[in-house]
C-alpha positions as CSV (number, residue, x, y, z in Angstrom):
1,X,58.9,98.5,114.0
2,X,60.8,97.3,110.6
3,X,63.3,95.3,112.7
4,X,61.1,94.3,115.3
5,X,61.4,90.3,114.3
6,X,64.7,89.8,113.5
7,X,66.3,91.8,117.3
8,X,63.9,90.0,118.7
9,X,65.2,86.3,118.0
10,X,66.8,85.8,120.9
11,X,69.8,83.1,119.2
12,X,70.8,86.6,118.1
13,X,72.7,88.1,121.5
14,X,74.1,91.6,119.9
15,X,71.1,93.0,119.0
16,X,72.9,96.7,117.9
17,X,73.7,94.3,115.3
18,X,70.4,94.0,113.6
19,X,70.2,96.9,111.3
20,X,66.9,98.1,109.1
21,X,68.4,101.4,108.1
22,X,70.8,102.5,105.4
23,X,74.4,103.3,106.6
24,X,75.5,106.9,104.8
25,X,77.9,109.6,105.6
26,X,78.3,107.7,109.6
27,X,74.5,108.0,109.9
28,X,71.5,105.0,109.4
29,X,69.3,106.3,107.5
30,X,66.0,106.1,106.6
31,X,63.9,106.6,103.3
32,X,62.6,109.5,102.5
33,X,59.1,108.0,101.4
34,X,59.0,105.7,104.4
35,X,58.5,102.6,102.1
36,X,60.7,99.5,103.4
37,X,61.6,96.2,101.1
38,X,60.2,93.0,103.6
39,X,62.7,90.2,104.2
40,X,62.0,86.8,104.7
41,X,63.2,83.7,106.1
42,X,62.6,81.0,103.3
43,X,63.0,78.1,105.6
44,X,59.2,79.3,106.8
45,X,58.1,82.0,104.5
46,X,57.9,84.0,107.9
47,X,58.6,87.8,108.2
48,X,61.7,88.6,109.9
49,X,62.0,92.2,109.2
50,X,62.1,95.7,106.4
51,X,65.1,97.7,104.9
52,X,64.6,100.9,104.3
53,X,64.0,101.6,100.4
54,X,66.0,104.7,99.3
55,X,66.1,106.4,96.2
56,X,67.8,107.9,93.2
57,X,68.9,111.1,94.9
58,X,69.6,109.3,98.3
59,X,71.5,107.2,96.7
60,X,73.5,109.9,94.7
61,X,73.9,110.9,98.2
62,X,76.0,107.8,99.2
63,X,78.7,108.6,96.6
64,X,78.3,112.5,97.4
65,X,79.8,111.1,100.5
66,X,82.2,108.4,99.5
67,X,83.6,111.4,97.4
68,X,83.6,113.5,99.8
69,X,85.6,111.4,102.3
70,X,88.3,110.8,99.7
71,X,90.8,112.7,99.6
72,X,91.1,112.2,103.4
73,X,90.6,108.4,103.8
74,X,93.3,107.9,100.4
75,X,95.6,110.6,102.1
76,X,95.5,107.9,105.1
77,X,98.8,106.5,106.2
78,X,98.8,102.8,105.2
79,X,99.6,101.5,108.4
80,X,96.4,103.8,109.8
81,X,94.3,102.2,107.3
82,X,95.6,98.8,108.0
83,X,94.6,99.3,111.7
84,X,91.0,100.0,111.2
85,X,91.2,96.9,108.8
86,X,92.7,95.1,111.3
87,X,90.0,95.8,113.8
88,X,87.1,95.3,111.3
89,X,89.0,92.2,111.2
90,X,88.8,91.3,114.7
91,X,85.5,92.8,115.0
92,X,83.8,90.2,112.9
93,X,85.7,87.0,113.7
94,X,84.3,88.5,117.6
95,X,80.4,88.4,116.7
96,X,80.8,85.1,114.0
97,X,78.1,83.5,115.6
98,X,75.7,86.6,115.6
99,X,76.7,87.6,112.1
100,X,76.1,83.8,111.3
101,X,73.1,83.4,112.5
102,X,71.6,86.8,111.2
103,X,72.6,85.4,107.5
104,X,70.9,81.9,108.0
105,X,67.4,83.8,109.3
106,X,68.0,86.3,105.7
107,X,69.3,83.4,103.4
108,X,68.7,80.0,104.7
109,X,72.0,78.3,104.6
110,X,72.9,75.2,106.9
111,X,74.2,76.7,110.5
112,X,77.6,75.7,109.7
113,X,78.0,76.8,106.1
114,X,77.2,80.5,108.1
115,X,79.7,80.1,110.6
116,X,82.1,78.8,107.3
117,X,81.5,82.5,105.7
118,X,81.9,84.5,108.1
119,X,85.1,83.4,108.4
120,X,86.3,83.3,104.7
121,X,84.9,86.7,104.6
122,X,87.1,88.1,107.6
123,X,89.9,86.0,105.8
124,X,89.5,88.8,103.1
125,X,89.3,91.8,105.6
126,X,93.0,90.4,107.2
127,X,94.8,89.9,104.5
128,X,93.9,93.6,103.3
129,X,94.3,94.7,105.9
130,X,98.1,93.7,105.5
131,X,98.3,94.0,101.8
132,X,97.6,98.1,102.9
133,X,101.3,98.6,103.8
134,X,103.0,96.8,101.4
135,X,104.8,99.5,98.4
136,X,102.6,100.2,95.4
137,X,105.7,102.4,94.2
138,X,108.0,100.3,91.0
139,X,110.8,100.6,89.7
140,X,111.7,100.9,85.7
141,X,114.8,100.9,84.6
142,X,114.9,104.2,81.6
143,X,114.5,104.1,78.5
144,X,115.1,108.0,78.3
145,X,119.2,108.9,79.1
146,X,119.3,111.1,82.5
147,X,115.5,110.0,83.9
148,X,114.2,108.8,86.2
149,X,111.1,106.4,85.6
150,X,108.9,105.2,88.1
151,X,104.5,103.6,88.1
152,X,102.8,104.6,90.9
153,X,99.3,102.7,91.7
154,X,96.7,105.2,92.8
155,X,93.0,104.4,94.3
156,X,90.5,104.9,91.3
157,X,88.3,106.7,94.0
158,X,84.8,105.8,95.1
159,X,84.3,102.7,94.4
160,X,80.7,100.8,93.2
161,X,79.9,97.3,95.2
162,X,76.8,95.6,94.5
163,X,76.6,92.1,95.5
164,X,74.7,89.0,95.8
165,X,72.2,87.0,98.1
166,X,74.3,83.6,98.0
167,X,76.9,84.8,100.0
168,X,75.8,88.3,101.4
169,X,78.9,88.8,103.5
170,X,82.2,87.2,101.9
171,X,81.2,89.2,98.8
172,X,80.8,92.0,100.7
173,X,84.2,91.3,102.3
174,X,85.9,90.3,99.4
175,X,85.2,93.5,97.7
176,X,85.4,96.0,100.4
177,X,88.1,95.2,101.7
178,X,90.7,94.9,98.8
179,X,88.5,99.0,97.6
180,X,89.6,100.2,100.9
181,X,92.7,98.9,101.5
182,X,94.2,101.1,98.5
183,X,92.3,104.0,99.6
184,X,88.9,103.7,97.2
185,X,86.0,104.9,99.2
186,X,83.1,102.5,99.3
187,X,79.4,102.9,98.1
188,X,77.7,99.0,98.5
189,X,74.5,97.5,97.3
190,X,73.5,94.6,98.8
191,X,71.1,91.8,97.1
192,X,66.9,92.6,98.5
193,X,66.6,89.5,100.0
194,X,69.7,89.3,101.9
195,X,69.9,92.6,103.3
196,X,70.7,92.1,107.3
197,X,74.2,90.5,106.3
198,X,75.9,93.6,105.2
199,X,74.1,96.3,107.3
200,X,75.8,94.5,110.5
201,X,79.1,94.2,108.8
202,X,78.7,98.3,108.7
203,X,77.6,98.1,111.7
204,X,81.0,97.0,112.9
205,X,82.6,99.2,110.6
206,X,81.8,102.4,112.2
207,X,83.2,100.2,115.8
208,X,86.2,99.4,114.3
209,X,86.5,103.3,113.2
210,X,85.7,103.8,109.4
211,X,85.3,107.9,109.1
212,X,82.2,109.1,108.4
213,X,81.8,108.6,104.4
214,X,84.3,105.9,103.9
215,X,82.6,103.1,103.7
216,X,78.2,103.3,102.8
217,X,75.4,100.8,102.4
218,X,72.6,101.7,100.7
219,X,69.0,99.5,100.2
220,X,66.4,99.8,97.8
221,X,65.1,98.7,93.9
222,X,68.6,97.4,92.3
223,X,67.7,99.4,89.4
224,X,66.7,102.8,91.7
225,X,69.7,102.3,93.6
226,X,72.3,101.5,91.2
227,X,71.8,102.9,88.7
228,X,73.0,106.6,89.4
229,X,75.9,105.0,90.2
230,X,76.9,103.5,86.9
231,X,75.6,106.7,84.7
232,X,77.9,109.7,87.8
233,X,81.5,110.0,86.5
234,X,82.3,110.4,90.1
235,X,82.4,106.6,90.8
236,X,85.3,105.1,88.7
237,X,85.1,101.4,89.2
238,X,82.1,99.3,89.5
239,X,82.6,95.6,91.1
240,X,79.5,93.1,90.4
241,X,78.9,89.6,91.8
242,X,75.9,87.9,89.7
243,X,74.0,86.9,86.8
244,X,75.4,86.9,83.2
245,X,72.2,88.5,82.4
246,X,72.4,91.5,84.9
247,X,76.2,91.9,84.4
248,X,76.4,92.5,80.5
249,X,73.1,95.4,81.6
250,X,76.1,97.0,84.1
251,X,78.3,96.5,81.8
252,X,76.4,99.0,79.3
253,X,75.3,101.2,81.7
254,X,78.9,102.0,82.5
255,X,80.1,102.3,79.8
256,X,79.2,106.3,79.0
257,X,81.2,106.6,82.2
258,X,84.3,104.6,81.1
259,X,84.2,102.7,84.8
260,X,87.0,100.2,85.7
261,X,84.8,96.3,86.0
262,X,84.7,94.1,88.0
263,X,82.5,91.1,87.1
264,X,82.0,87.8,88.5
265,X,79.2,86.4,86.9
266,X,78.1,82.8,85.5
267,X,79.5,79.4,86.4
268,X,78.1,76.4,85.3
269,X,81.3,74.6,86.1
270,X,82.0,71.0,84.6
271,X,83.2,67.9,86.6
272,X,85.5,65.2,84.9
273,X,85.8,62.1,86.0
274,X,88.7,60.2,84.1
275,X,88.9,56.8,85.0
276,X,92.2,56.8,86.5
277,X,91.1,59.0,89.6
278,X,90.0,57.8,92.7
279,X,86.6,56.5,93.0
280,X,85.3,57.4,96.6
281,X,87.5,60.7,96.4
282,X,85.7,62.2,93.3
283,X,82.2,61.1,95.0
284,X,83.0,62.4,97.3
285,X,84.6,65.6,96.3
286,X,81.8,66.5,93.6
287,X,79.1,65.7,96.4
288,X,80.6,69.1,97.8
289,X,80.8,70.6,94.6
290,X,76.7,69.8,93.7
291,X,75.2,70.4,97.5
292,X,77.2,73.3,99.0
293,X,74.8,76.3,99.6
294,X,72.4,73.5,98.4
295,X,73.7,74.3,95.0
296,X,73.4,78.0,95.0
297,X,76.7,78.8,94.1
298,X,78.6,80.4,90.8
299,X,81.1,77.0,91.6
300,X,78.9,74.3,91.8
301,X,79.7,71.7,89.5
302,X,76.7,71.5,86.9
303,X,77.0,69.0,84.7
304,X,79.1,65.8,85.9
305,X,81.2,63.6,83.2
306,X,82.3,60.3,84.3
307,X,84.9,58.3,81.5
308,X,82.4,55.1,80.8
309,X,84.5,52.6,82.7
310,X,83.8,53.9,86.2
311,X,80.5,55.0,85.0
312,X,77.8,53.0,86.9
313,X,80.3,52.5,90.0
314,X,80.4,56.2,89.8
315,X,76.0,56.9,89.5
316,X,75.7,54.1,92.3
317,X,77.7,55.6,95.1
318,X,77.0,59.5,93.8
319,X,73.5,58.3,94.5
320,X,73.8,56.1,97.8
321,X,75.4,59.5,99.0
322,X,73.0,62.0,98.0
323,X,70.1,59.9,99.2
324,X,72.5,60.3,102.7
325,X,71.7,64.2,102.9
326,X,69.5,66.0,105.2
327,X,67.3,68.6,104.6
328,X,65.9,71.3,106.7
329,X,65.8,74.9,108.5
330,X,69.4,76.0,108.5
331,X,69.0,77.1,112.3
332,X,68.9,72.9,112.8
333,X,72.6,72.9,111.0
334,X,70.9,70.3,108.2
335,X,73.2,69.1,104.9
336,X,71.1,71.6,102.5
337,X,68.4,74.0,103.6
338,X,65.8,75.9,101.8
339,X,66.5,77.7,97.7
340,X,66.1,81.2,97.7
341,X,62.4,81.9,96.6
342,X,59.9,79.9,94.4
343,X,61.4,81.2,91.0
344,X,64.4,79.4,92.5
345,X,62.6,75.7,93.0
346,X,60.8,76.1,89.5
347,X,63.9,76.2,87.8
348,X,64.8,72.9,89.0
349,X,61.7,71.5,88.0
350,X,62.2,73.0,84.6
351,X,65.1,71.4,84.0
352,X,64.7,68.2,85.6
353,X,61.2,67.9,83.4
354,X,63.6,68.8,80.4
355,X,65.8,66.0,81.0
356,X,63.2,63.5,81.7
357,X,61.6,64.4,78.6
358,X,64.9,64.1,76.7
359,X,65.9,60.2,78.2
360,X,67.5,61.1,81.7
361,X,66.7,58.9,84.3
362,X,66.5,60.2,88.0
363,X,68.2,57.6,90.3
364,X,66.7,59.9,93.6
365,X,64.9,62.9,94.4
366,X,63.4,64.7,91.5
367,X,60.3,66.3,93.7
368,X,60.5,69.2,96.1
369,X,60.4,68.1,99.5
370,X,58.0,68.1,102.2
371,X,60.2,70.3,104.7
372,X,58.9,73.4,103.3
373,X,57.9,75.0,99.8
374,X,61.0,76.2,98.9
375,X,62.5,72.6,99.5
376,X,64.5,71.1,96.5
377,X,65.4,67.9,97.0
378,X,68.7,66.6,96.2
379,X,68.3,65.1,93.3
380,X,70.2,63.0,90.5
381,X,70.0,62.4,87.2
382,X,71.7,59.7,85.0
383,X,72.1,59.5,81.3
384,X,71.5,63.2,80.6
385,X,71.4,64.2,77.2
386,X,73.6,66.7,75.1
387,X,70.7,68.5,74.9
388,X,69.1,68.6,77.6
389,X,68.5,72.3,79.1
390,X,70.9,71.6,82.7
391,X,73.3,71.3,80.6
392,X,73.5,74.3,78.4
393,X,72.1,76.8,81.7
394,X,73.3,77.4,85.1
395,X,70.8,75.6,87.4
396,X,71.8,76.9,91.0
397,X,70.1,74.1,92.7
398,X,70.4,70.9,94.2
399,X,70.0,68.8,90.9
400,X,72.8,66.6,89.2
401,X,73.4,65.8,85.7
402,X,76.0,62.5,84.8
403,X,76.8,61.5,81.5
404,X,79.4,59.2,80.6
405,X,82.3,59.8,77.8
406,X,84.5,58.2,76.5
407,X,87.6,59.9,74.7
408,X,89.8,62.3,77.0
409,X,89.8,65.2,73.5
410,X,86.1,64.8,73.3
411,X,85.0,65.4,77.1
412,X,87.2,68.9,77.0
413,X,85.5,69.8,73.9
414,X,81.8,69.2,75.9
415,X,83.4,70.8,79.1
416,X,84.5,73.6,76.7
417,X,81.1,74.2,74.6
418,X,79.4,77.6,77.0
419,X,79.6,81.0,77.0
420,X,80.7,80.1,81.1
421,X,84.2,79.4,81.9
422,X,84.7,80.3,86.0
423,X,85.8,77.4,87.2
424,X,86.0,73.4,86.2
425,X,87.1,70.4,88.2
426,X,89.1,67.2,87.0
427,X,89.7,64.1,89.3
428,X,92.3,61.8,87.7
429,X,95.2,60.5,88.8
430,X,97.9,60.3,85.7
431,X,100.1,63.6,86.3
432,X,100.2,63.9,82.5
433,X,96.5,63.7,82.1
434,X,96.4,65.5,84.8
435,X,98.5,68.8,83.0
436,X,97.0,68.5,79.4
437,X,93.3,68.6,80.7
438,X,94.0,71.3,83.0
439,X,95.5,73.5,80.2
440,X,93.0,72.6,78.4
441,X,90.2,74.1,80.0
442,X,88.9,77.0,79.4
443,X,88.3,78.5,82.5
444,X,90.1,80.8,85.2
445,X,90.3,78.4,87.3
446,X,91.0,74.3,87.9
447,X,90.7,72.6,90.7
448,X,92.0,68.9,90.3
449,X,91.3,65.8,92.8
450,X,89.0,68.4,95.5
451,X,86.2,71.1,95.6
452,X,87.6,74.1,98.0
453,X,90.1,76.2,96.2
454,X,89.7,79.6,97.2
455,X,90.6,81.8,99.6
456,X,91.9,85.1,99.8
457,X,95.5,85.1,99.1
458,X,94.2,83.7,95.7
459,X,92.8,85.6,92.6
460,X,89.0,84.9,92.0
461,X,87.3,85.1,88.5
462,X,86.8,83.7,85.2
463,X,86.9,83.6,81.4
464,X,84.5,84.7,79.0
465,X,80.9,85.3,80.2
466,X,82.1,84.6,83.3
467,X,83.5,87.7,84.0
468,X,85.5,90.1,84.2
469,X,88.6,91.4,86.3
470,X,89.5,89.3,90.0
471,X,88.8,89.1,93.0
472,X,90.6,88.1,96.3
473,X,95.5,88.1,95.6
474,X,97.9,91.6,95.5
475,X,95.6,91.2,92.1
476,X,92.1,91.5,93.2
477,X,93.6,95.4,95.2
478,X,94.9,96.3,92.2
479,X,91.3,96.4,90.2
480,X,91.0,99.2,92.5
481,X,93.6,101.4,91.2
482,X,95.0,103.5,88.1
483,X,99.1,103.4,87.7
484,X,100.6,106.9,87.3
485,X,103.5,106.7,84.9
486,X,106.3,109.3,86.1
487,X,109.1,110.3,84.1
488,X,111.9,112.5,86.0
489,X,114.7,114.2,85.1
490,X,116.6,115.7,87.8
491,X,119.2,118.2,86.1
């Protein structure tokens, strides 16, 4: 049986949340071929189950269902859509513990982080349930005599959502709630490494009353599932979170059908600690920015620049704090869990070896941990040279690269010297410096003296090759709409 291992786990109370089939047109659907994708627990390597691996034809059937449901859903009164989304939110919150434990088993993150992600993801559903009722017609002062001018926001149609493994629940709710709120229907493809979270959300969406065909979750090989969506003109919007490389591919594939695109891509975030910073605060916040989700976060700190007067003290205190972090299976709620796969571990090894070859020093860690094959010790590298690979590529793991700087202008130049522009972190107390640096950094988001900045009310997204568009906030829902201009003469 596909779902035996996961559904049999005693820590999961509601076994019906564990689904192994895709959800299309209100029905749970196995692959016609009978093929499945195995899913393992990264903490142990144990097989926890498998999900259906659908074909391209079956993926197109999901678009058929979404297209057929679009007229009815977009014509549904906003207050009725809001009630359904509100009920979905309530069910997610009610089932938070089971959803968190499913996530821990397939993704590996610590249990407290998984619980936090469920709450964070549910907030988007609640936010967009409220946004559903907002007016979508804007009056404009007419430029023509005897004419009345209006701008209408209308749903684009079917929206394709492609979500990653590092935040398997929150990335889907952030996208889906925004699309559903404005009247779009959805076809979603979760990562094959973490599909159970998305399928559990589909189960709760069905319980909440989302009509058949409005919200579809399709599992299978990424190319097999997503290529039909990029080439299908009925899919009018595509939202993707993942690597810049895959984002570029989807961009090219979507060009023929001229879709609206929302791409949340790579990070490579700098942290800049000035000598006017509160040292204790800067260390504590940078620990969070570096090691949350075991470093597997597009917002993760990747380059830590510390002004020279604070450099030695920062390195010492940061290393001491790092050595206190605990590792283990997510169910035990350590500070760090495993990495997602062997490739991720090998990338840490490659970046550390390259930095050491170029003159960096290991202050702690620098090797695999004994907790299991996919665990890498939290690592601190000091005196990392500018030409080190880790300062050019996103590490996506628990390796902190620290280097000193002297001049404000020079460190801003170094921070901006990247193809990425998602988030930057600044630690300083001088308000004039904070203003100058925040303005000069070429990033979509700047966090000052803190780490957590994202949430449902704010527009999440980056510049340059960190992506296109924004998620969250009113702007996030507008990504799934088109503007219709109406010019009316009453005469």
